[in-house]
N, C-alpha and C positions, 0 to 999 in steps of 0.2 A: 837406917836413915829414913827420916820421915819424908813425906811427899814434899812438904815445904823446902826442906833442905834440897831434895833433889831438883826440884824446880830453880832453885837459887843456884846451884851447880851449873844447870844447863846454860841458864842466862848468862853466868860469868863465861862460860866457853863461846856462847855465841858472840858476846861483846868482846872477847879476844880475838876470835876470827874477824869480826868486822873490823877490829882496829888493824889487823895485819892486812886485812884487803886493801883498807884505806892507805896504809903506808906503802903498800906494793903499788897501788895506782899513782900515790903521789910521786914515788920513786920514779916511774915509769913516765909520767905526763905533767908533774908538777912544773917543770920549767916552761912548758908550753902553756899553761894555765897563766904563769906570771907574764910571759910574753902577750898573751891575748888582753889580759888586764890592763897592761901598758899601751897596747895598741889602742882599747877604747878610750883611754883617758888621753891619748894623742889626738884621737880623730875627733873627740868631743871639743877638745881645746882648740885644736885646728879648725874646726867649724864655726866656733864662737869667734874666733879671731878673723876668719873671712867675712862673717857676717858684720863685724864691725868695721872692717875695712870697706866692704862694700857700701855700708851706710854713709861712711865718711867720705868715700868718692863719690856717691850720688850727691850729697849735699854740697861737695864742692862743685860739682858740674852745674848744679840747679844754682848755685850761686852764680858761676860764670854765666849761664844762660841769662839769668835775670840782669846781669850787669849789661851783656851783649844787648838785651831787648831795651834797657834804658838808654845805651847809646844811639840803638837805631831810632828810638822814638824822638831824639832830637836831631835826626840826621834829614838832609834832603833826600830827594829821590835819587841822585846820582850817587852819594857817598853811602847809603843805605846798603848798596850791594857790597862795597869793601868792608863795612861794619860787620856784616855776617860773615863774609868769607874770611875774615881777620879772627874770628871766634872759632869757626868750624873746627880746626885742628885740634882744640882744646876740649871739644865735646864729644862724648859718646853716647850710644844707647837712645833713649826716647829725646833726649835733649838734642841731640845731632839732627835727628829726624824733624823734630819742630824747626829747628834752625834752617834746614835745607828748604822746608816749605816757606819761611819768611824769604829765603834768598830768592825762591822762584818767583814769589810774588812781587819782590822788588823788581826783578829782571823784567817781569811782564809790564810793569809800572812806566819803565824808561825803554820799552820796546824792544829788549834785547831777547829775542825769541829763541836762539841757539842756546844761549846761557840756560833760560828758563827750562827748556825741554831737556836739557842735558842733566840739569838738577833733578826734575822728576824722574828721569831715568835712573838716576842713582838711587833715588827713594826706593824706587820699584825693586832694585837688586838689592838693597840692603835686608838682611836678616831681622834686624831690630823693627823694622816696620811693620812686618807682619801682613797678612794677607789685605785687611781692610785698608790700610795707609798705602800700600801698595797699589791697590784698584783705585784709590782715590787719586793717586799720583798719574796713572795712567788716564783717567779722566780729566784730569786738570791740564795734563799735556795736551791732549786732543782738544779741548776747549780753546787754550792759547793759541795753539796753530790756527785754528780760524779765526780768532779775534784779531791776530796781528798778520793776517794774510798768508799765512805759510801753506804749504804743501797740503792739499785737501785729500789726497789720497792717503798720505801720512796719518793725517787726523782720523779719517774713516777707520784705518787700521788698529789705531788705539783705542778708539770709541768702540770699536767691535770687540776688543778684548775685555773691555768694562763693562760691555753689555751681555755677558755671557749669563746663563741662568743663575749661576752660583755667585755671581759678582754682587757685592753689597750697593754699588751705585748704578745697578743695570737700567732701572728706570730713566733716570736722568740721562744716561749713555743712549739709549734708544730715543729720547725725545731730540738729542743732539743730532744723532743719525737721520731722523726723519726731517729735521730741518737742513742737513745737508742734501737729502733728496730734494727737498723743495728748491734749495738754492741751485742744485743741478737741473731742473726743469722736469724733474720725474715726478709729476703730480700724483700719478697712480700709486707709486711706492710711497709717497709721503703721505697720503690720505690712508692708505692701509695701515700704515705704522700708527699714524695718530689715533685711528679707531681702534687699534689694539690696545693703546695705552690708554684711551679714554674709558674702556671697560675693564681695566686691569684692578681688580679688586686690591691688589697688595700695593700698587704704586701709590706715591704721596698724593695728597688731595690737589696740591697746586699742578702737579705734571697733568693729573687727569683733568682738571678744568681747561688748562690751555689745551691740552690734546682734543677735547672735545669742542673747543672754540675754533681750532684750525681745521678740524675735520669738517665741522658744519660750514666754515668759510669755504673751503675746497670743494663742497658739493654744491654750492649755489650756483646757479646759471649765470653766464657772464654777458653784460649788455654790450652791443656793438653798434656803432652808428653807421647808417649806410652813407656810402660816399658817392652817390647818385647826385648830379648837379641839375638844378632847374632847367627845363627846357625853354622857357620863355622868361623874359624880364618880369618881375613881380608874383612870379609862381610862388608857391609856397614850398619850403623845402619839405622832403620826405619826413615822415615820422619815423625815428630810430627804432629798428628793428632788434628783438631779442634774438640772440643765439640760442640754437638747440642745447639744451641741458648736456653736460658732458655724461657721456656713459660711466656709470660707477664702476659697475663689474664686480662690487663688494657685498651687494646685497643690502638690506636696510640699515644694517649697521656699520656699513663702510663709508 
């Protein structure tokens, strides 16, 4: 037998052994391969069906939100709340969060502080809101309490949460906290807070400018008029005296 014929014989034997191994593997695992293939088809089809359903749902909610916004635009201040409350049950996800912000704003316009704060709290607890909108809700709840004459301790607590180093609206929240210090008569704390904001490079320009203005104002000497009375008729009134400048205690930048 020639070498060529020998090689062909070996090749046929190897091919036969390979076929036998493949037949053995198919006999042992063929059914699992079929099941796996079916599962892949089912998963892909299911994923596509879910995407289609999700898109259809989002489109439906977007339409409902647009309809609600159109109704709200034609509503007066009192019926505006009813308009948004009526649509909230039909909205989910980001559209529900947007509707809640609209509802809270409407409640503030008519002076319903409790409803506004409760709505902002619902946003802050919502998984759909995420950290950004949750922080915004805390900030707006605090400012609403201040604007509508609510509990300033509660407002400070909410603004303190919104003023944390990792909070997105921290500089606006710190500005409001400084204004609360000023409102409470704690001039030193307010001046110190405004000074910190005035030189905070990451703060928005508007916040820095207002903080600089208020810091400078709080550092100015205060003029007071003497309450002494003339000793004789026709005597000139005493010249107003300037009170000593307040002790800053914060250094040149305070």
